[in-house]
C-alpha positions as a printed NumPy array, in Angstrom:
array([[  3.231,  16.186,  33.245],
       [  1.322,  19.403,  32.582],
       [  3.012,  21.018,  35.572],
       [  6.432,  20.777,  33.885],
       [  5.195,  21.396,  30.302],
       [  6.395,  25.012,  30.455],
       [ 10.014,  23.833,  30.861],
       [  9.999,  21.657,  27.726],
       [ 11.203,  24.408,  25.435],
       [ 13.84 ,  25.399,  27.926],
       [ 15.206,  21.832,  27.982],
       [ 15.316,  21.692,  24.191],
       [ 17.017,  25.122,  24.104],
       [ 19.746,  24.096,  26.558],
       [ 20.433,  20.804,  24.74 ],
       [ 20.552,  22.647,  21.395],
       [ 22.836,  25.33 ,  22.855],
       [ 25.219,  22.605,  24.054],
       [ 25.286,  21.085,  20.595],
       [ 25.853,  24.397,  18.772],
       [ 28.536,  25.613,  21.198],
       [ 30.45 ,  22.294,  21.024],
       [ 30.392,  22.195,  17.222],
       [ 31.408,  25.855,  16.94 ],
       [ 34.265,  25.137,  19.402],
       [ 35.52 ,  22.29 ,  17.19 ],
       [ 35.401,  24.578,  14.171],
       [ 37.22 ,  27.388,  16.028],
       [ 40.075,  25.028,  16.902],
       [ 40.285,  23.781,  13.278],
       [ 40.196,  27.338,  11.935],
       [ 42.965,  28.553,  14.242],
       [ 45.194,  25.524,  13.693],
       [ 44.915,  25.192,   9.912],
       [ 43.325,  28.143,   8.052],
       [ 43.652,  31.509,   9.847],
       [ 47.393,  31.696,   9.183],
       [ 46.916,  31.11 ,   5.439],
       [ 45.364,  34.532,   4.875],
       [ 47.522,  37.496,   3.81 ],
       [ 46.434,  39.305,   6.956],
       [ 45.393,  36.741,   9.578],
       [ 42.412,  37.634,  11.763],
       [ 42.988,  38.813,  15.271],
       [ 40.792,  37.925,  18.23 ],
       [ 37.547,  39.637,  17.131],
       [ 37.827,  38.362,  13.569],
       [ 38.232,  34.818,  14.789],
       [ 35.267,  35.192,  17.071],
       [ 33.252,  36.497,  14.108],
       [ 34.172,  33.349,  12.086],
       [ 32.971,  31.136,  14.939],
       [ 29.745,  33.188,  15.208],
       [ 29.157,  32.877,  11.468],
       [ 29.643,  29.131,  11.682],
       [ 27.11 ,  28.957,  14.504],
       [ 24.611,  30.784,  12.335],
       [ 25.141,  28.242,   9.561],
       [ 24.462,  25.391,  11.981],
       [ 21.328,  27.116,  13.253],
       [ 20.06 ,  27.706,   9.719],
       [ 20.603,  24.19 ,   8.358],
       [ 19.539,  22.472,  11.571],
       [ 16.296,  24.443,  11.49 ],
       [ 15.746,  23.464,   7.854],
       [ 16.285,  19.763,   8.67 ],
       [ 14.277,  19.88 ,  11.911],
       [ 17.435,  19.105,  13.857],
       [ 16.179,  20.873,  16.988],
       [ 13.094,  18.698,  17.349],
       [ 14.522,  16.768,  20.281],
       [ 12.022,  14.21 ,  21.513],
       [  9.749,  14.739,  18.478],
       [ 12.179,  12.831,  16.257],
       [ 13.57 ,   9.427,  17.001],
       [ 17.227,   9.397,  17.977],
       [ 18.386,   8.066,  14.573],
       [ 16.429,  10.74 ,  12.664],
       [ 17.7  ,  13.471,  15.001],
       [ 21.334,  12.35 ,  14.439],
       [ 20.797,  12.069,  10.68 ],
       [ 19.247,  15.563,  10.533],
       [ 22.127,  17.163,  12.475],
       [ 24.773,  15.28 ,  10.458],
       [ 23.306,  16.656,   7.248],
       [ 23.214,  20.11 ,   8.74 ],
       [ 26.89 ,  19.878,   9.648],
       [ 27.73 ,  18.586,   6.153],
       [ 26.164,  21.647,   4.52 ],
       [ 27.558,  24.032,   7.112],
       [ 31.071,  22.639,   6.587],
       [ 30.678,  22.873,   2.814],
       [ 29.654,  26.527,   3.015],
       [ 32.44 ,  27.388,   5.425],
       [ 34.98 ,  25.774,   3.056],
       [ 33.787,  28.161,   0.313],
       [ 34.192,  31.05 ,   2.771],
       [ 37.715,  29.891,   3.612],
       [ 38.515,  29.73 ,  -0.128],
       [ 37.347,  33.329,  -0.594],
       [ 39.267,  34.59 ,   2.437],
       [ 42.529,  32.87 ,   1.465],
       [ 42.016,  33.575,  -2.296],
       [ 42.833,  29.98 ,  -3.267],
       [ 41.521,  26.454,  -2.825],
       [ 42.92 ,  25.033,   0.376],
       [ 43.168,  21.426,   1.469],
       [ 39.867,  20.212,   2.936],
       [ 41.448,  17.327,   4.873],
       [ 41.278,  19.236,   8.218],
       [ 37.599,  19.956,   7.589],
       [ 37.008,  16.245,   6.84 ],
       [ 38.664,  15.288,  10.083],
       [ 36.577,  17.964,  11.829],
       [ 33.391,  16.565,  10.261],
       [ 34.252,  13.06 ,  11.399],
       [ 34.739,  14.257,  14.974],
       [ 31.505,  16.263,  14.76 ],
       [ 29.568,  13.174,  13.617],
       [ 30.86 ,  11.152,  16.577],
       [ 29.783,  13.936,  18.967],
       [ 26.439,  14.237,  17.176],
       [ 25.779,  10.517,  17.659],
       [ 26.525,  10.697,  21.354],
       [ 24.584,  13.962,  21.78 ],
       [ 21.562,  12.674,  19.809],
       [ 21.144,   9.514,  21.869],
       [ 21.818,  11.294,  25.183],
       [ 19.492,  14.215,  24.415],
       [ 16.678,  11.896,  23.338],
       [ 17.105,   9.784,  26.483],
       [ 17.19 ,  12.89 ,  28.661],
       [ 14.068,  14.323,  27.055],
       [ 12.102,  11.096,  27.3  ],
       [ 13.104,  10.681,  30.936],
       [ 11.861,  14.187,  31.702],
       [  8.765,  13.806,  29.529],
       [  7.536,  10.214,  29.31 ],
       [  4.929,   9.202,  26.674],
       [  1.712,  11.163,  26.87 ],
       [ -1.397,   9.136,  27.774],
       [ -4.133,   9.971,  25.285],
       [ -7.735,   9.112,  24.483],
       [ -8.77 ,   8.508,  20.868],
       [-12.229,   9.547,  19.73 ],
       [-13.299,   7.909,  16.447],
       [-16.347,   7.744,  14.191],
       [-17.754,   5.468,  11.534],
       [-14.942,   6.011,   9.039],
       [-11.855,   3.692,   9.079],
       [ -9.497,   4.559,  11.891],
       [ -6.877,   1.834,  11.888],
       [ -4.342,   3.805,   9.818],
       [ -4.264,   6.65 ,  12.343],
       [ -4.057,   4.205,  15.237],
       [ -1.076,   2.42 ,  13.646],
       [  0.759,   5.702,  13.149],
       [  0.351,   6.668,  16.809],
       [  1.39 ,   3.187,  17.918],
       [  4.589,   3.571,  15.858],
       [  5.624,   6.409,  18.219],
       [  4.95 ,   4.832,  21.61 ],
       [  7.95 ,   6.757,  22.879],
       [  5.738,   9.851,  22.594],
       [  2.121,   8.733,  22.781],
       [  0.225,   5.856,  24.367],
       [ -3.362,   5.409,  23.245],
       [ -4.819,   4.11 ,  26.46 ],
       [ -8.43 ,   4.063,  25.394],
       [-10.619,   4.52 ,  22.296],
       [-14.196,   5.687,  22.39 ],
       [-16.804,   5.918,  19.633],
       [-18.518,   9.241,  19.043],
       [-21.906,   7.53 ,  19.44 ],
       [-21.37 ,   7.239,  23.189],
       [-22.254,  10.897,  23.518],
       [-20.523,  14.076,  24.591],
       [-21.188,  13.554,  28.311],
       [-19.435,  10.153,  28.331],
       [-16.585,  11.443,  26.144],
       [-16.063,  14.49 ,  28.409],
       [-15.905,  12.163,  31.421],
       [-13.168,  10.088,  29.771],
       [-11.228,  13.148,  28.541],
       [-10.695,  14.26 ,  32.143],
       [ -8.675,  11.086,  32.742],
       [ -6.034,  11.738,  30.092],
       [ -3.318,  14.213,  29.01 ],
       [ -4.478,  14.581,  25.422],
       [ -7.183,  13.664,  22.893],
       [ -6.703,  12.238,  19.383],
       [ -9.657,  13.277,  17.263],
       [-10.148,  11.047,  14.219],
       [-12.334,  11.627,  11.172],
       [-15.615,  12.364,  12.948],
       [-18.572,  14.594,  11.964],
       [-17.79 ,  18.296,  12.178],
       [-20.427,  19.26 ,  14.796],
       [-19.139,  16.553,  17.21 ],
       [-15.567,  17.54 ,  16.532],
       [-16.279,  21.21 ,  17.261],
       [-17.84 ,  20.348,  20.625],
       [-14.811,  18.252,  21.617],
       [-12.366,  20.969,  20.48 ],
       [-14.132,  23.654,  22.502],
       [-14.387,  21.412,  25.575],
       [-10.616,  20.697,  25.445],
       [ -9.763,  24.317,  24.794],
       [-11.723,  25.446,  27.81 ],
       [ -9.82 ,  22.979,  30.021],
       [ -6.383,  23.414,  28.343],
       [ -6.324,  19.755,  27.176],
       [ -4.174,  19.362,  24.056],
       [ -5.76 ,  17.792,  20.964],
       [ -4.337,  15.978,  17.944],
       [ -6.833,  16.408,  15.081],
       [ -6.849,  14.64 ,  11.756],
       [ -7.692,  17.539,   9.382],
       [-10.368,  17.462,   6.764],
       [ -9.753,  18.983,   3.31 ],
       [-11.846,  22.013,   4.21 ],
       [ -9.602,  22.608,   7.243],
       [ -6.538,  22.832,   5.02 ],
       [ -8.252,  25.266,   2.626],
       [ -9.334,  27.538,   5.486],
       [ -6.011,  27.324,   7.307],
       [ -4.252,  29.431,   4.694],
       [ -7.047,  31.974,   4.331],
       [ -6.31 ,  35.679,   4.513],
       [ -7.959,  37.797,   7.233],
       [-10.162,  40.569,   5.872],
       [-11.272,  43.565,   7.961],
       [-13.866,  45.083,   5.727],
       [-16.654,  44.949,   8.306],
       [-16.986,  44.574,  12.05 ],
       [-17.303,  40.808,  11.446],
       [-14.126,  38.798,  10.772],
       [-13.957,  37.478,   7.207],
       [-11.568,  34.861,   5.876],
       [-10.617,  35.102,   2.191],
       [ -9.511,  31.93 ,   0.315],
       [ -8.506,  32.878,  -3.26 ],
       [ -8.552,  29.238,  -4.441],
       [ -6.767,  30.102,  -7.715],
       [ -3.489,  28.284,  -7.184],
       [ -0.239,  30.18 ,  -7.789],
       [ -0.255,  33.836,  -8.764],
       [  1.182,  34.992, -12.135],
       [  4.312,  36.278, -10.438],
       [  4.839,  33.02 ,  -8.583],
       [  4.453,  31.021, -11.776],
       [  7.05 ,  33.155, -13.595],
       [  9.625,  32.882, -10.808],
       [  8.978,  29.171, -10.328],
       [  9.439,  28.497, -14.052],
       [ 12.695,  30.506, -14.166],
       [ 14.074,  28.539, -11.233],
       [ 12.996,  25.266, -12.878],
       [ 14.92 ,  26.08 , -16.045],
       [ 18.103,  27.161, -14.299],
       [ 18.062,  24.24 , -11.82 ],
       [ 17.301,  21.534, -14.398],
       [ 20.008,  22.726, -16.757],
       [ 22.629,  22.891, -13.994],
       [ 21.582,  19.522, -12.565],
       [ 21.738,  17.819, -16.001],
       [ 25.296,  19.099, -16.545],
       [ 26.437,  18.164, -13.058],
       [ 24.754,  14.706, -12.999],
       [ 25.459,  13.672, -16.591],
       [ 28.366,  11.279, -15.649],
       [ 26.2  ,   9.588, -13.002],
       [ 23.296,   9.326, -15.428],
       [ 25.561,   7.686, -18.04 ],
       [ 26.786,   5.064, -15.496],
       [ 23.24 ,   4.378, -14.353],
       [ 21.964,   3.995, -17.908],
       [ 24.795,   1.58 , -18.679],
       [ 24.072,  -0.504, -15.573],
       [ 20.362,  -0.777, -16.432],
       [ 21.17 ,  -1.736, -20.04 ],
       [ 23.771,  -4.354, -19.124],
       [ 21.553,  -6.19 , -16.614],
       [ 18.968,  -7.532, -19.077],
       [ 19.614,  -5.776, -22.401],
       [ 16.392,  -3.776, -22.237],
       [ 16.093,  -0.021, -22.722],
       [ 17.668,   2.18 , -20.017],
       [ 14.92 ,   4.756, -20.182],
       [ 11.225,   4.143, -20.255],
       [  8.358,   6.554, -21.012],
       [  5.012,   6.441, -19.281],
       [  1.932,   8.605, -19.456],
       [  1.323,  10.787, -16.386],
       [ -0.84 ,  13.751, -15.345],
       [  0.328,  17.275, -14.661],
       [ -1.284,  20.732, -14.229],
       [ -5.013,  20.923, -15.12 ],
       [ -5.034,  17.196, -15.968],
       [ -2.723,  17.565, -18.962],
       [ -1.168,  14.238, -20.048],
       [  2.559,  13.96 , -20.804],
       [  5.237,  11.276, -21.165],
       [  7.47 ,  11.028, -18.123],
       [ 11.104,   9.816, -18.406],
       [ 12.61 ,   7.494, -15.796],
       [ 15.45 ,   4.998, -15.574],
       [ 13.851,   1.573, -15.927],
       [ 13.852,  -0.216, -12.589],
       [ 11.527,  -3.098, -13.49 ],
       [ 11.494,  -5.889, -16.048],
       [ 10.552,  -4.901, -19.57 ],
       [  7.311,  -6.927, -19.292],
       [  6.401,  -5.623, -15.811],
       [  2.821,  -4.888, -16.835],
       [  2.264,  -7.397, -19.56 ],
       [ -1.273,  -7.984, -18.254],
       [ -2.082,  -4.315, -18.871],
       [ -3.02 ,  -3.633, -15.217],
       [ -1.6  ,  -0.394, -13.752],
       [ -0.202,  -1.035, -10.244],
       [  2.201,   0.572,  -7.811],
       [  5.267,  -1.404,  -6.688],
       [  4.828,  -3.621,  -3.614],
       [  7.333,  -4.094,  -0.778],
       [  8.819,  -7.356,  -2.222],
       [  7.899,  -6.825,  -5.885],
       [  9.603,  -9.461,  -8.056],
       [  9.218,  -7.183, -11.095],
       [ 12.005,  -4.906,  -9.77 ],
       [ 15.481,  -5.751, -11.129],
       [ 18.651,  -5.862,  -9.014],
       [ 19.883,  -2.547, -10.424],
       [ 16.34 ,  -1.268, -10.028],
       [ 16.352,  -1.896,  -6.281],
       [ 19.49 ,   0.185,  -5.892],
       [ 18.425,   3.137,  -7.999],
       [ 14.918,   3.163,  -6.455],
       [ 16.379,   3.187,  -2.917],
       [ 18.291,   6.44 ,  -3.618],
       [ 15.752,   7.852,  -6.096],
       [ 18.209,   7.674,  -9.023],
       [ 15.457,   6.374, -11.266],
       [ 13.764,   9.81 , -11.082],
       [ 16.693,  11.859, -12.464],
       [ 15.683,  11.722, -16.192],
       [ 12.616,  13.755, -15.136],
       [ 14.956,  16.739, -15.307],
       [ 14.256,  16.673, -19.05 ],
       [ 10.499,  16.881, -18.318],
       [ 11.195,  19.899, -16.088],
       [ 13.215,  21.588, -18.819],
       [ 10.438,  20.982, -21.335],
       [  7.833,  22.514, -19.003],
       [  5.776,  19.396, -18.249],
       [  6.942,  19.279, -14.626],
       [  8.426,  21.457, -11.917],
       [ 11.191,  20.777,  -9.415],
       [  8.62 ,  20.806,  -6.586],
       [  4.995,  19.778,  -6.918],
       [  2.561,  16.888,  -6.478],
       [  3.635,  13.405,  -7.549],
       [  2.743,  12.839, -11.246],
       [  0.158,  10.049, -11.125],
       [ -0.81 ,   7.675, -13.905],
       [ -4.219,   8.513, -15.454],
       [ -5.598,   5.026, -14.668],
       [ -4.605,   5.244, -11.018],
       [ -5.747,   8.853, -10.65 ],
       [ -9.105,   7.91 , -12.16 ],
       [ -9.446,   5.108,  -9.634],
       [ -8.708,   7.48 ,  -6.774],
       [-11.237,  10.013,  -8.072],
       [-13.997,   7.441,  -8.032],
       [-13.55 ,   7.287,  -4.258],
       [-12.815,  11.014,  -3.726],
       [-13.526,  13.579,  -6.419],
       [-11.297,  16.055,  -4.579],
       [ -8.169,  14.176,  -5.724],
       [ -8.078,  16.425,  -8.816],
       [ -7.61 ,  19.546,  -6.644],
       [ -3.857,  18.777,  -6.491],
       [ -3.536,  19.518, -10.241],
       [ -3.749,  23.294,  -9.8  ],
       [  0.053,  23.208, -10.13 ],
       [  2.52 ,  21.229, -12.243],
       [  3.579,  17.774, -11.099],
       [  6.971,  17.743,  -9.378],
       [ 10.237,  15.819,  -9.214],
       [  9.909,  16.128,  -5.459],
       [  7.143,  17.563,  -3.325],
       [  5.57 ,  18.084,   0.063],
       [  3.842,  14.692,   0.021],
       [  7.025,  12.923,  -1.106],
       [  9.04 ,  14.514,   1.736],
       [  6.531,  14.234,   4.562],
       [  4.778,  11.13 ,   3.335],
       [  5.86 ,   7.769,   1.991],
       [  5.512,   5.859,  -1.265],
       [  2.642,   3.865,   0.281],
       [  0.907,   6.766,   2.04 ],
       [ -2.815,   6.611,   1.296],
       [ -4.119,   8.797,  -1.529],
       [ -6.301,  10.786,   0.859],
       [ -3.345,  11.686,   3.04 ],
       [ -1.228,  12.507,  -0.042],
       [ -3.98 ,  14.787,  -1.235],
       [ -4.043,  16.624,   2.111],
       [ -0.24 ,  17.028,   2.027],
       [ -0.318,  18.331,  -1.576],
       [ -3.041,  20.813,  -0.665],
       [ -0.985,  22.025,   2.307],
       [  1.817,  22.772,  -0.168],
       [ -0.479,  24.464,  -2.681],
       [ -2.272,  26.61 ,  -0.072],
       [  1.001,  27.724,   1.597],
       [  3.203,  28.025,  -1.506],
       [  6.302,  30.184,  -1.431],
       [  9.737,  30.014,  -3.047],
       [ 11.2  ,  29.526,   0.434],
       [  8.947,  26.468,   0.895],
       [ 10.243,  25.065,  -2.427],
       [ 13.819,  25.524,  -1.228],
       [ 13.012,  23.825,   2.071],
       [ 11.477,  20.812,   0.267],
       [ 14.546,  20.473,  -1.968],
       [ 16.839,  20.354,   1.098],
       [ 14.428,  17.949,   2.836],
       [ 14.584,  15.665,  -0.222],
       [ 18.287,  15.152,   0.435],
       [ 17.422,  14.21 ,   3.988],
       [ 15.055,  11.361,   3.051],
       [ 17.155,   9.866,   0.239],
       [ 18.68 ,   7.213,   2.542],
       [ 15.705,   6.741,   4.838],
       [ 14.254,   3.34 ,   3.937],
       [ 10.75 ,   4.035,   5.288],
       [ 10.245,   6.809,   2.754],
       [ 10.363,   4.27 ,  -0.103],
       [  8.249,   1.501,   1.488],
       [  6.19 ,  -0.197,  -1.184],
       [  2.556,  -1.234,  -1.136],
       [  1.436,  -4.337,   0.714],
       [  1.456,  -7.547,  -1.307],
       [ -1.629,  -7.729,  -3.513],
       [ -2.459,  -4.034,  -3.127],
       [ -2.471,  -2.303,  -6.536],
       [ -2.805,   1.309,  -5.442],
       [ -2.623,   3.434,  -2.308],
       [ -6.389,   3.308,  -1.84 ],
       [ -7.614,   5.802,   0.713],
       [ -8.744,   4.453,   4.02 ],
       [-10.882,   7.482,   4.736],
       [-12.246,  10.537,   3.011],
       [-14.247,  13.581,   3.875]])
């Protein structure tokens, strides 16, 4: 496979070019047939080409944001879903442009018909592109090197993508570097689990020397160093990690965005919130909103607001627990609003009051956070920023992702913070709203997302 590895990007580029050109062609035909003639001075040839080029740029932008070009890396369904969302936003923006150009609101029926045709093409393209990619690049045969810490979680995750990876063999670090090196030569890649740093470094250097790709489960220290700033004060390279969280300027801008966004969202979503509150109230007569103590920046405690999705007596025994996959405490209305994250919307009031931010770590309950910290003291690191309505761990993880993995995801957000990253996470949140796996509950009998491994 290594022989043809250099052509992988070219294949993705050609398949992506086909998609973009076809969608831009559909838009061009719709524009010419329904909208160009509505302007006071219709565009001539170059103007129409410019509109098609602008539309292509929108597709490229949104598809990049939703990872729509990751052919082969995403399953066919996720690829199709990502591109469909990209087209939805691109079509929405182009409708606003058409409104500005024609100086009045025009009918959007042609654009709806165009979007329907685009979705059909996207479905065909997504399945065909994935099949083409997997035919050219079959699953990579890999060796997994593991240590004394639990490894089953990582194994399960790789097994869930057998269209990309096949773990053909596992080997314990105790078998020694000579034996491991011998086995590495038989495979196309190496998965490095949570093993001692000296052993991991030897394997990484051995694979680098022989151009063997590695898939490494990062430690917390890796994430902290990854975002370090290069310093050239001496003739020795120095990496600077400031470790202070967000800067003053970042905090000011983030707070301003939080206020504007939460106010606008509350106005826009108020009818939907009223309907949801009524549905929750009518099901069992209990309160529509419930308050619960959570943790935010620097361990500060606050009362979070959510639409009630469980029975009123859900924790009558006083034991704090996360929802399980088939939790009988969840009401019928609760299952619906949890599936599309509607239960989280009242947190906009928490954002407006300054307890939370739009983007940040999930606000944990003090009892559960305390339990996590008994197993890994580093869990408190994530509280260098305010808790968020959505976040890096919520987008790239799941409800039942282990606490250790959530911590690593939250630290990746904190160490690489930017306003652009916040914007990307907000758009990604829309993408996962209807993806069932993102809301998978805990296994039956499991109270919290106890970490399987820690540094």
